N, C-alpha and C positions, 0 to 999 in steps of 0.2 A: 503491499500500497504505499502511496506515495503522499506526505502531507505538505499543502504550501500554508504558511504563515502570513496570512496578509492584514494581520492585524495595523492599525494605524492607517489606512490607504481610504481614500473615498474612491465613490464611484465616479467612474465606471471601472478603474482600476483591478478591483478583484474580480470580477467578470472578466475582462480582457486577460489577467494572467492565469485564471482557469481555465480558460479558451484555450493559449497558449500550451497548459500543460496537458491537456485532455488530447491535443492533436496527436500526441507521441503515444498515445494509451489505446490499447486494443477490446474489444468487448469483452466485460467481464471483470477488468482493472477497476480497482477504486480509488478514491484520490478524497482524501479529509482536508476540508479546507476551515481557516480559523479568520473569523472576520470581526471587525468592530464597528464598521459603519451601519449606522442604524437603518438602514432601509436594503439592507443586504439581503433580508429574508424576502422580503419582494422581489428584487431583481435577482435571485437565484432561482425560485420558483418561475418567473417568467422565461429566464434563459432556457431552464430544461424542459420548460413545454416546447419551447420550440426545437431542440437537439434532440429530444426523446429519449435523452440519458435519464438515470432513475434517482432520483433522491431518495437516500433507505434512509438518512438520519438528518433532522433539523431540529437542534435545542440553543437556547441561549443559557450563558451562566456567566454572570458577573461582566455584563456589557460585551462579552465574547460569543459570538454566532457561531456554531459547529456544525458543517454541511459534511455529509458522507454523502458522495456520489459516485455512482457505478456505472460504466461506459455502456451503451448501448449499441 
């Protein structure tokens, strides 16, 4: 599993960095993303709806959003 620490970055950087990382992934690979942008949950759900990749987990703790994404 790959982990991206994108804390401190604001839109659109978390999505752009995630998109770059996912280019090199194959079906079934998983990516864990950590972000602090308060709009990241909305942004990631919209992005994944377009790509067809799967959001396996999404939660927030102490201002840090964690997204577990599986490449479709």
